[in-house]
C-alpha positions, 0 to 999 in steps of 0.5 A: 478371193476372201469374198469366195469363202463368204460365197459358199458359206452362203450357198451352204447356209441356203441349201440348209434354209431350202432343207430347213423351210421345206419340213417347217412350212408343213400344214403352215401358210407360206405367207406366215411362214414368211413372216415368221422367218422374216421376224428371226431374220430382223432379230438376228441381223440387229442383234449383230449390228448391235453386238458389233457397234454399227448401229452407230452408223445409221444416220450416215447412210445416204437417202440414195442408199438407202432407197436402193437398200429398202428397194432391195428389201421389199425384192427380197421380201417378194422372193421369199414369199414366192419361195414359201410359196413354190417350196409348199408346193413342190420339192425342195430338190426341184424349186432350189434350183430354178430359185438358183436362176436368179444367178443368170438373172443377175448376170443379165441385170449386172451387165446392163445395169451396173456394166458389168464385164460380160464374157463368153466364159460367163455367158457359156456358166450361165447357159449350162446353169440355166440348162441343169436347172431345167433339167433337175426342175423337170426330172420326175 
């Protein structure tokens, strides 16, 4: 259950990210804003890797893993580009819940591709999250 702490911290910082990004993106091209954010993340992440000394493991990453990490990075980049554009055009309180529909899509893809267990409870939660996100997104 230790993973749950990190998951909640991720959610907390994602929420802060949406608010800070909405403030910072005012009068800034969304792609430029994404690029600036990406450079900060790049420096931050590599700083941690070097501080921990884990950069020495870079050569141990298999080609298979590297391919999927690269594909994941591309998907993340596309997600951020679309997210920042959505934030620029819409309210953060409407954009963020729709963005979190990624949870529902993750459940579907994890069930199909990763063969993870799909239960009634998981399905019900996904439906409720979808409905909630749609209600919030369409709220006036």
